N, C-alpha and C positions, 0 to 999 in steps of 0.2 A: 546388386551392391549396397552396400550398407549406407542408411540414410543418415547425416551427419547435422548435429542440431548444435549450436552452440547457447547456452544458458548462463545467467548470473544468479549464483546460489547464496547462502550465508550456510556456513560449518557451525552446525549445533553441538556434536560432540566427537569424543573419536571412538571409532568401531573397535573390536575386538583383533583387528590387526592391525590397528595404528591408524588406519584411514580417517581422514576427516567424514563427517557424516549431514549431509545436509538432505532436505524434505523438499521435493517435489512431485504434486499432481497426487498427495498422499502417498508418492513414494519414497522409502530412502537410497539415497544417491551414496555411494562412497568415492571418495575424491580422493585419491593418495598424496601424502606430502602437503597436507594442509591442517590446521590447527583450529580448535572453537573459535568463533567470533570473527572469523574471516570472510572475508567478501570478496569470492572468487569467478572466475570467467573459464568454464569450460566446454570441455565435446561430450556429447554425451553420443552413443555409438546405438542405435535404437537396435536393435537385435533382442530384445529381451532380459538383458542384463539390468541391473542396480550400479552399475558403474560408469566415473566418468572421468575421463583425462583434463588434469591442470593446465590452462591455457595461461594465466594469468592473475596475478594476485593484486586485485583491486584496493583493498584494506586490510593489512597484515595484524596479525595477533600480537599483544603486546608477553605473548608467551613464544613467540618465534625467536629464534637464535641463528647465528651463522653456521653452518655442516662445517663438520671437521675435517670431510672428502670432497674432495673437487668434482668427483663423479656421483656424489649424491643427486637423485632423482633419475639419475641415469642407470646409472649400476642395480639390480635389483633386490643386492644383498642387505641394505639396510633401509628403514622403514622412519627412522625416530629419530635421525641428527638434528633436527629441526626442533624440536621441544627443550624447553629450559629444562634443569635436574631438578627441580621440585616437582614440575607437572607430569617430568616423566619417572621420575619415582610414584607419585601417586598412580599415573595408567600402570604401571607394574604390577602396584600394591592391592590396586582394584581388580584386576585380572583373577587373582587369588582369592578375592573375598567373594566377588562377584560367579567363580565354578564352587565356591564354597554354599554360599547362600543357595545355590540353583539344587544342593542335597542337602538341604535343611539346617545347616550350621549358623550359629549367631552368635552375637558378643567375640567374635573372633580376636585373639589375642596375637598380636604380631610382632617378630623383634626385627628390627633395622635391617632392612638392604644390606646382603655383603655384593659389594661394587667390585667388577673384573675391569682392570685399567685397560684401556686401549694399548694397541702394541704387544700385547698376552696370548691370543688365540695360537696356539701351538700347531693348529694342524688346518688343512686347507684342501680345496677343490678346485682348482683353476681349467677353463675350459680354452682348447686351444682348434683354430682353425687356420691352415696356411692358404690363402684366396689364390688371384693372379697376381698380383702386385703386393703383396704383406702376408704377415702373422698377426689374427686376433688372438690374443692372450689376455683374458682375466674372468667375471663373471658374466652369467645371462643378464637380459635386460629383463625386470619385471615382466611376469606372465607371456615369457618370450624366450625363444634359443637364440637370438642374436646374441653375438656376444659384445659387449662393452668392453675395448681391451684397453686396460689401465698400467700405468707406471709405479702406482704405489697402493697401499692399503693400509689404512688407520687401525685396523684391527689386529694384523696379525702381527709376529714376532718381528724384531729387527731383521734376523736371519731369514726368515721367508722372504722380507720386503727386499732385502737388498740381492735377494736370487731372480726378480722379475724381470730387470731389463736384460741380465745376459741368457737368461732361460726364453726370452723373447729373441733373440739373437741365434742361440742354437736352433729353435724350431725353425728359422726360416733356413739354416742350413740343411736339417736333419729332415723334416718333412717334406712327403712328398707333394705334390700340388692339389689342392680340395683337399688336404687329408685332416682328418680331425681327431684328435684325442683328448681325454680326461687325464689332469696332472693333478695328483693324490700327492702332497708333502705334508709331511710331521715335522717338526721342530723337537730333536731329540737330544739327550746329556751327551751322545756320541755325535752328534753331529744332525744333517737335514737325509732323511727316507724319502724318496724321489720316485714315485712310479708311473712311467707314462704308459695310460691303459687306451688303446687304439679300438677304433672301431671295426675295424677290420683286421685278419690276421696279420701281422707281420711278420716274414721271414728275415733277418738280415744277414747282411753282405760284410764279408771281414771288414771292407773298411768303415761299416757303419757302427758297428761292435768298438773299433778303434776310435768312433768320433765320440762314442757313449762313456768311453773309458778317459778320454781327456778331458769330456766337459766335468765327468763327476770330478775327475783329480785339480782341472781348475778351479773349482768350486768349492773345493775339502766337502764334496757331500760323503756322507758315512757309508750309504748303499744306493745305487741307481736299478733299478730293475724296468723289466717290458712286458704289459700283460694284454694278452687278446684272447677273445672269447673267455673260452675257460683254461687256457695254460698262461702262466705265467712263469719268468724268467729272472732269475739275478745276473747281472751282467755284470757290475763289478761289487763288491761289498770289501772297503775299506777296513770299517769296523760294525760291529753288530749293533743295530741302533736299540738303545734302552732308555728308558726313561726309572725315575726313583720312587718308591711309596714306602711314604716311612722309611727311608733309606735301606732298601731292598732293590736293587737293582733287576727288572724285569725286561724282557726283549718283548718289542713291540713292531706292529707292520705300519704301512702308510695307510692302508686300506683297512686297517681293522678300528674298533672301538678304542677312542680312547677320550677322558674327560680334555673339554676344549682348552683350560687351561690348567697348567701346574697348579697354582693357586688354588684352584678349586679341590682339587685331589688333599692340598694340607686342609683346606676350610673342614672340608668334611671332615678329615680324620681328628680332627679337633673337635666338630660336632659330636661326632660318634663318642669318642672320650670322656667327652664333659656328661653325658646322659647316664653312664655307666658308675651309678653313683656307689653302689655297694658290691660286694665280690660274685664274681660271673664263673661258673663251675664250666658251660660250656656255651657257645654261641653258635649260631647259623650265620653265613651271608648267600644270598639267595639272589641270583641272576650278577655271581661276583664276578665276571670279568677275570681279567687280567690279575684281579688281585687288590684293586685299588685299597678296600676297605677291609677286605681280610688278612692283608697284612698289619695296619696299623690295631686293629680287633684283637689279634692274635698276641698281640705286649698284655692283654689283660686275663685269655683264657685261652684254650683250645679253642678251634672254629671250625668247623664243617662248612666249605665250600662248594655252592651247587650251581652249576653253566652249562648251557649247552652246547658252546660255541667248542671244538676238539682243539683249535689251535691256541685259543685264548688258555685254554687248562695245559696244554703243553708249556707256555710260555710259564703259567704261574708255580707249575709244578718243580722247574729249573729253578728259581725263584726260591721255594719252598727249600729244596735240597740246599742252596747257598746258605742260605740263612737261618735252617734250623728253626724256623717259626711254625709251632704245634698247628700246624692245618691239614685237614685232610679234605680231599679233593673226591666230587662226587661228581658224572657228565649225566644231567637230567635234564628234559624238556618241559619246565614248571608249568607252561602254559597247558600241556596238554595230561602233565601227572604232577600234580603240586602234593607238596607235602602232606601225607597225612595227617592226623590229628594224633595217631599213636606215636607217628616219626619225631612231630613237635616237642610231643611230652618233656623231651630229657632237656631240653636250653635254656636257658635263663634270661636269655638276648635272640630278638631274629631280626637282621639287617635285611630291606631288601631295596633296589635301586631300578627298576626293573623298566624296559624298554616307553617310548611314549601310551601304549597302548595299555600299559597299569600291569597290574597281577591281581585281576579281580576273581576268577577261580582261588589262587588263591591263599588271599584275604578273606574269603567264603569261610576256608576253614582256620584259616589262623585267629577269626572273630569267633571260632567255637573251642579252641585250645587254652592250656592253661598257662601259656608262655606270659612271663611279668613284665618283658619290657618289648616293644616291637618300633624299629625305627625304619623308615619309609622316608624315601628320596626319589623323586620325581623331576621331569622334564616338561610335565604336562598338568596343570594345576585340574583341568576337566578330571582325566581319571584319578587323578590323587583324590577329590574329592569327592568320586564314586567310590574309592575303593576305601578312604577313610571311614564313609559312612558306614560300612559292613564291620569296620572294627568296634565303631564306638555304638551301633547296633550290639555287639556281640559282649560289651560290658567294658570297652577302653575306653580313658578318658585321653582326650587329646589334650598334649603340650601346646606351649608356644609353636605358631609357625615363623622360620626362618626363610625370607625370600634371598635365593643366589642368582644375582643378575650375569648371569655368565653368559649371555645371550646380547651382547651389546650391540643397542641402538636398535635391536632389532624388539616385536613384539612378544616374545617368549620370554617364559622366566623360569627357572630352576625354583623347588623349594623342598624341605625336610621337616620333617616333625617326629617325635616322640608320641608313643601309646602305651599306657599304663594300665594295669589291670591286678 
């Protein structure tokens, strides 16, 4: 049995994940949902971890503001709703500066943070569990698989938020007892795309199919699908779910990658367009996905689009055929097979937006290339800084950083910058 100890601590700073940090017996203790300067009563679980649970705030910080969500501190989704806007901005900026400092960057120029407003997140993953007496539908508690059942969420679009209550009622009727599922929802321009992703295989009876179709119709869903293990079935599709990239409609699925907000798509396209200041004969879009950046980039020049996800490339190919944009597709794993120096020699601009792990191998080759302009986008300041260092060591000059706060009230931050040679 764990020994539980209560202590009164003074929070000294905010840690990397947005937790308050206090000192106890020469150890740094992380206390979620606390702020610098606060005196707090906590419970420390003595099992080798440096984390404490907040029990009470004895003295609150002047930086503390009322949270936007009734589930804050219970739901594990947000960590910084209690921090005032100026301090919140500084926390996000300092995450980027700290990561770049660790890689030797100094005197960093940073543009203003681009904020994505509440109620604009267009995709979400909800957890569902039918217990003996009710249905839990919501998000996991922090560091737990216990579900916090919700009726609202200030992050998601109004269309997704409006669905929560009827979805919970439907799950009460449709789920077996003790059945669990992940429910993936994407708000598209065609309507909501919803996937029930069950833990165990689910063979649908006729009446169950009828229930699903009626639910989809009553909620005006674009599409409803069932997924379990390696199988997926579209139960009903009233409209093909699509989003617009630079006025081109592109097919999407609720379980595929998509930027969190439509505003981020538009902002990134504008940033790239502003960076291309001279005629561009040909460009490459690495980790292109479904063409978020390839399609707007193709307004300026022909684009070679590289991606390893076959489903994404099928959607992009269809969009290219409809739009007649000059884009040539290449299916390629850039982690194991990055573009070689000779292959890069024909490009005037390379755009790359890799996953969180970054694109270290590709950036090592890019650093040796003669590509005059590289534009890098990242959702991870640490991997961005590591990869940026390779480019700078290869002779590139890094331009101003633009932070993009699409992960509202979390400790995460997106960023982009250009590199010129």
